[in-house]
N, C-alpha and C positions, 0 to 999 in steps of 0.2 A: 427364489434367490438362493444361490449356493454359497452359504456363509463360509464353509471350509475352503472353497476355491478362492473366494475373495481374500481370506486370511493368507492363503498361499501366495497369491499375487503380491499382496502388500509386504509379506515377509521377504520375497525375492527382491522387491523394490528397495527395501531398506538395507538389504544385504549389499546392493550396489552402492547405496549412499555411504555405508560404513567402509566399503572398500576404497571409494574415492577419498573419504576422510583420512583413512590410514595412509594412503599414498601421498596426499598433499600436506599432511601434518608432520612429515619427517623434517627434522632440522629446523622446526619452528622455534624462533626465539621469542623473548618477551615482547620485542618490538614488532616482529613480523606478524604476530597475532592481530595487531591493529592496522598494519600498513600493507601486509602481503609483500613486503620488501620492494614495493613499487615496481613490480615487473610483470604485472598481468597483461596478457595480450588484449588489445582494445576490442577486438571482435568477440572475444569470450565474455568480456564485461558487458558489452552491448546486448548479447543474446541472453545472458543470465539476468540482466535487469528487466527484461520483458516479464519473466515469471514473477520476480519480486514486486514489480509494479502492479501486475494484474491481481494475483492472489486468488484464493477461493471465492472471494466476494464477486469478482468479475465472472468467474466460472459459473456461479449459480444465480446471483442476484441480477446481473445484467440481462441474461436471457429471460429471466422471470419478469423483469420490469417492462419488457416489450409489450406485454398485454395491456398495461395501463398507460404507458407513455410512448408507445410505438418506438421509433428510432430516435426519439428526441435526445437520448443520451449521447448520440454521435455529435450533437452540437457542442457538448462539453469536450469531447475528444478533439474536435477541430480547434478548440481554444487551446489545447495542449501545445499546438505547434508553435505559436509565438512565445508561449511560456518557456518551452525548451530552448528556443532561440536566445532568450534572455539569459538562461542558465549557462549556455555554452559560450556566450560572448561577454557576459558581465561577471557572473559569480565564479565560474570555474577558473578564469585567469587570476582572479584575486586569491582563491584558495591555493593555487599552485605558486603564486608569487610569495605568499607567506609560509609555504611549505607546511600547511596545517595537517594535523592528525584529526583533531576535533575541529569542525568548522566554526564552532561557537567561540573559539579563542579569538576570532576576529573582533567580537564585541568587546573583549577585554582590551584589546589594543585601541579600539576606536572610542569607547566610552568609559570603561572601567569595570571594577570587580562586580558590582551589583547587576549591571546590564548583562555581563557575561553569565553570571549564575542564573539570571532570569531566563535568558535564551535557552540555556542548557536544560533548565527545569521544564520549560514548556515543551521542548522536544521529547524529553523523557515521558512527560504526561501524555503527549499526543500519541507517541508510538506505542506506549504501553496499552492505552485504550484501543487504538486503531488495530494493532496486531492481535490483541485479545479478541476483538470483534471478529476478525477474519478467521482465527483458529476456532472460535466458538461455532461459526457457521459450518465448518467442516466436521467438527466434533459431533454436531447434531446428525449429520449424514452418516458418519461412521457408526454412531450409536444405533441408528435406525437399521442399517443394512448388515451390521456385523456384531456389535457388542450386545445388542438386545437378544440375539440368537443364543449367545452364551450366558445370558443372564447377568452381564457385567453392569454395575451401576454407572451412571453418567460421570460421576466424579472420578471413578477409577479409570474410565476410558480417557478422560482429559489428562489425568496424571500420567498415563502411559504416553499420550501424545506429546506432552511437553518434555517428558523425560527423554524420549527418542531424539528430540531436537537438541537437547543438552548434550547427549552422548556423542553425536557426530560433529558438534561445533566446539566443544570445550577445549580441545587441544589445538586445532589449526586456525580457529577464528576466521578472519576475513579471507585468508589464503585458501581455506577449505571452501568457504561459502561461494567464492567466485566460480569454482568448478562445480559444486553441487547444484548451484542455481542454474547453471547451463544445462546440466543433466535433467533437472526437474522441468525447466522450460520446454525442453524437447518432448518430454512425456506429456506435458500439458497441451501443447499445440498439436501433437499427434492425436491425442484423444479428441480434441475439438474437430479435427479433420475427419477422423473415423466416425465420430458421432453424426456429423453433417451427412456423410456418405450413407450411413446405415439408415438414418431417418428418411433421406431422399429416396432410397431404394424402397422403403416401406410405403412411401407415397406414390411410387411409380415414376419418380423423377430420375432420369437416367443420363442426363448430360448437364454440364455447367450452364449452357444456354437456357435449358429448361428450368434449372434451379433459379437463375437470375430472373427469369420471366415470372415464375411462380411467386417468388418473394416480392418482386417489384410491383406486381399487380395487386398485392395485398395492401389493405389500408395500414397494416402493421409497419410497413416500410416507410411511413411518413417521417421525414427527418425534421423539418422546420416547423416551429411554432411561433407565430407572430403576435399572439395575444399578450399585450403588455402587462396585464394583471396576473398572468399565469407564472408560476415558479419555473415553468419549462420554456419560457420565452427565449428566442434565439440569442438576443443580445445579453440577457442575464446568463445564459448557459455558456456562451462563447467566452465572455470576459471572466466568468467564474472559472472556466476551464484553464484559462491562461494563468490566473493567480493560484489555482489549486496546483498546477504543474510547478510553479515557482516555489511554493511553500512545501509541498509534499515530496518534491524531488530536490530542488535547488537549495532549500533551507533545511533539509532533512539529513541528519548524519548517516542514517541507514543507506539511503540511495547515493549520497555523495562519497561515502567511504569506499564504495566500489570504484567510482570514477577516480578517486585519489590513489588507487593502486596501479593505474596506468603509468607507463614509463615517463610520459611528459604531457604537457598541455595539448600539444597537437594531436596525439593519439586519443586523449580524453575527449576532445571536441569531435573527432571523427566518430568515436563511440556514440556520443550524444546525437549526432546527425542521423546515423543509421538506426539507432534505437527509436528515434521519433518516427521515422518512416514505417518501420515494422510495427510499432505500437498502434498506429492509426489503422493499418490493415488488419491487425489481429482483433482489434475492438469491433471492426465491421464484421468479421467472421463470427464473433460472439453474438452480435445482434442478429445476424442471419440465422444462427442456430436458434435463437429465441423465437424468431418468426416461424421457423419450421416446427418448433415444439407446439406452438398455438395452432398452427394449421393442422398438425397431426391430431391434436386433441379434438379439434372441431370435426375432422373427417371421421374419427373413430367414436364420436359421441362421448368423450371422456370429460367429466366435470372438472373444471379448473379449481384447484385448492384455494382456500381463503388466503393463505400466505403464498404470494407468488414465488418466494424463495423455495417453496416445496415442489414446484412444478417439474423441473428437470430431474431432481432425485426421484420423484414419484414415477414419472414415465420411464426413466432408465431402469429402475429396479423392479417395476411391476408390469410394464407393458412391452418394453423393447426386448429383442433377443438377448440371450445370455451374454454374448460378446459385447453388446452395447453397454450392458450393466457393468461388466468388468472394466471396459474402457473408461466409463464414467468414474468409477471408483479410483482407478489409477490416476486419471486426470485431476480429480478434486484433491486427492492426496498430494500430488505433485504441486498443485497450485498453492495449497495451504502451507506446505513446508518450505517452498521457495521464498515465501514472504516472511515466515516466522523465524527461520534460522538466521537470516541476515539481520532481522530486527534484534534478536537476542544478542548478537555480536555487537551491533551498533549501540545498544543500551549499555552494554558492558564497557565499551570504549568511551562513551560519553561520561559515564559516572566515574570511571578510573581517571580520565584526564581532566574533566571539568570540575569534579568535586573532590576527588582524592589527590589530584596532582601527582599521579603515581610515579612519574619519572624523576621528580624532584624530591619527594618525601620518602621514597623507599629505595634501598639499594637494589641492584639488578637481580640479585639472588632471591629477594623477597617479592619482586613484582609479580612473578607468575602465581604464587600462592594467593596474593591479594586479588589478582584478576580472577582466579578460579572461584574464590568466595563470592565475588560480585556476580559472576555468571550464575552461580547457584541461586543467589538472592533474586535475580530478575526472573529466573525460571519459576521460582515459587510465587512471585508476584503475578506473573502471567496466569498461572494456575488459578489463583484466587479470583482475579478479575474475570476470567472466563466463566467461573461459577456464578459470580454476581450478575454478569450479563444475561445468563440463562434465566435468572430470576426476574430481571427487569425488562428484558427486550419485548417490544410489542410492534415493531415495524420492520420493513425490509432492511436488511443489513447494509446494502449499498447506500441507502439514505442515511443510516446510522453513522457509517464511517465518514461520509462527507459532512454530516452535521457536526460531528465531534471536531473534525478538522477545521470547520469554519470558525469555531470559537478558540480552539487551543493553538492553532497556527497563526491567528490574527496578530498577536503581539510580536511574533517573530517577523512577520511581514512588515509591520510598522517599524521595528527596530532596524532591520537591514535597509529598508527604504530610506530611513532618516540618516543612517550612517553613510550610505552610498551617494545620496543625492543632495546632501547638505554638508556644510563644513562646520556646523555648530557643535559645540560641546554642551553637555547637559550636567545637571546636578544628579549624579549617578545614583545616589542613595534613594531617590524617589522613583526610579524605574520600576521596581516591583509593584508599587501602588498603581502606576499607570497601566501596567500589564494586567492587573486584576480588574481595574475599573473599565477599561476599554471593552473587553468581551462581555462584561456585565451590562453595560449600557447598550451594546449591540444586541444582546439577548432580549432586553426589555423592548427595544425598538422593533425587533422582529416579531415579538409576541403581540404587540399592539399596532403593527403597521397598517393593518386594514382599516382600523378606526381612525388612525392619525393621518394616513396618506391616501385617502380617498379610494380605498379598496386595494391598494397596492400590496402584493404579497411577496415577501422576500423568499428567494430560493438560496442556492449556494453562494450567491453574490454577497450575502451577509459577511462572508470572509473579507471582501474588499472594504466594506464599511468598518469592520472590526480593525483591519489594518490602518484605515484612515483615522479612526479614533485614537489608536495608539500613536500614530504620527503626530496628531494634534496635541495629544498629551505630552509628548516629548518636546514639542515646541514651547509648551507652557513651562516646562522645567529647564529650558535651556539657560545657559549662563549668559547673563546680559552683556558681559564684556565681549562676547563673541557674536552678538547680534549684528 
């Protein structure tokens, strides 16, 4: 592995990002940092959202998971489709109707102060943990193939990673992110395509038909699991996918902030429609790549690593041609940063609007300095959480991300469902208690479900149960006069 060459490639890559950031951050006002002046082309937003949605987790963990659960992950992806339909037809029209910058302001209008702050808090918690997990995965890879060569400690390489994100986002905000995400999505998808081609060539597969036949004939391509006790059961995965899409996209400031930069609701819905189609196809490509990795390892007699997340990095850096290794590093870097940069901007936006009330409490000349301090704060928090996760992590990161989401996004799911589908008002001051108890009860139920529910094992559908507990809790604190 040629570490100096890898360093050169990454340097050129970031030079491109900094150039885009410089061009897009001209004439950025305090407001356009958060809104992009609401003039982003819908097709640019749709393409950039692919990279932000997938991230380095998909790039490494999804192919690695194929060895243990085959193509079962695609059941979850199929569930995304109805989830995105709900976002496009129910949530996005509401966001545009109220002209929201932070989507959690809806909870203030619907329920009151404490519900609003609770929703914003759970988003910040969810995204801080989820994005730190994603960056952690890529930081491990860069440490292995680059920083170890130079003798750089892990904490220093992580500091460099998050600092680079801060550098190209601190001026332009969402206006820059819309463009850099598109650039990074291009590099990520190109690297997947090149990787599939190079691995196929190594296996003697020289046509798309032969590729489809090879993967299709393998047991690894099994999509559907009908075992009701399994966490990978089709119905569990499909409905979990729908709700994961709703909460991790539709109720997520990070993903919705990009949609809200479109010129109008029509363009935003068009963006969501094409984003859905492309995302399904791209996930199938990642699973195909995973099958090829395992087929290649078996054909070459290569032992599968204990952590499936390590399979793709190991093969790319130790067994594939140098070009494949470079393509892999470029792809994983693009995947990681396309997710993390928009997250940092979204966290800054949420904290500034939802907790600091920046437009009302600070004059315009001070808003930029306040926003920049918040941006630095979340950069530092992400750095600390990444180091903590390196110390604690013991499972596949793709599972870690969705497990975290199942508990932290549940209260958001319950709050929005209650707000949209009932007309009741609630005793707002009790909302934080409901939002703490619901995931706690869901966690206890998941832990002991096999003993209590005749062997039933919860998968990601615990998110739905969590949201249901929140919904029921809100019913208990509703105002009787509105019953």
